[in-house]
C-alpha positions, 0 to 999 in steps of 0.5 A: 463490511466497511469497518475501521478498527483500532488495535494491535491486529494480533489481538483484533484479528481472532475476534473478527468473523471467519473467512470474510475477506477474499483479499489481504493487502498489507504494508507493514513497517519495513524495519528501516531502523529509523523514525518514519516521519513526513515533514509538513509545512503550511504556507500563508501569504505574508509580504514579509515572508522569505518564500516567493510564489505566484505573482511575485508575492511573498509567503511565510512557511510554518511547520505543521505537526506530523505523525511518525513512528519508530521503525525498528524491531530486534526480532522483525519476523517474530513481530510480523509472522504471528500477525499474518498467521492470525489473519489467515482465519479471516480469509476465504479459501481462495484468497490472495495475500499481498505483503509490501516490503523493501530490501531490509526484510523482504528476503527473510519474510519470503522464506518465512511465508514459504514455510507458513503457506507453502512454496507452491502458494507463492505466485509473484514477486512484484517490483514497484519501481519509482524515480524520486528523491536523492541519489547517493554517491556511495551506492546504487540509489534504492528506488524500488519496493517489493510486493509478495503475492501468495495464494492460499490455494495455489490451484484456486484463486481470483485473477481477473485478467480482463480487469488489468489496466493497460499501459503504453508500449515503449515502442508503439511503432513496432506493434501497429496502431491497433495494439498501440491504441489498446496498450499492453498489460504490465509485467511484474515490474510496475513503474509508478510515481510515489504519492505526489508531494502536493497532490490531492491524494497526499494525507501527510501520513508517513509511508503512504503508498500510491492509490494506483498501486493498490487499486491495481491489486484490488481490481484484479484479485477481488470481485465487486462485493468482496471484502478486502482486509488490511491489518496495517492500514496506516493512511487507509489507501487499501480502504479507498481503493476497495470502496471506490471499486465496489468492495467492502473493507476492514482496516485495522491499525493501532495508531491513533494518528492512523485512525484519524487519517483513515476516518477523515479519508474514508468518511464519504464511504460511511465506515462502521 
């Protein structure tokens, strides 16, 4: 399965096949209370421009229309939880569910997921930590998101330890050359940069998450040939990670802008 579907997942999910996905990764709106928009510019060479660049040449910058959405919900749990519940019928009995949030709602969603899935189904709270952007002078800078992992069956789920990517030791001299060369497995705190501003991965879609974070989840919590579901698909990062690792994907989003980004980004994988 390689599908891109436009629509509100609350209405789309009940129409999909039953128990087709072994992994669900979602990055829903965070209820940040502000409009999410990624400002974009186009730079062209113009000797009368005000920007200086390579070789001392001048460049002119112009704004490019960007997609965005209002990230504000009076009843956030009333919005999110019915959609997660609707997705359960699409998941295999040994599936894992990953929900990516920030500090605005993660505590409330954790309690709601415990009630929906059972507290024993909660496996990990993963902290994605990054170091980018401004630093306010009236609070500690908010530089992490939280990813909640639940297993549908806490006794039976897919976890491929050998597929975990390894990271360097912080003190390689303390472990010896062999271990230092192999590296260590990550903990539940993942240090990873945001999507580079000028990198090839950048789509211009607001709230786009790094491919490296999603790729790690897909690699460990599904097997080649499995299908990965994302019903808040946005820029399609989950679909890219799944397809590159030999998995199928089902991407759902109601935004026309998101569909345009996904179709362009996933075209090489020939989605339905």
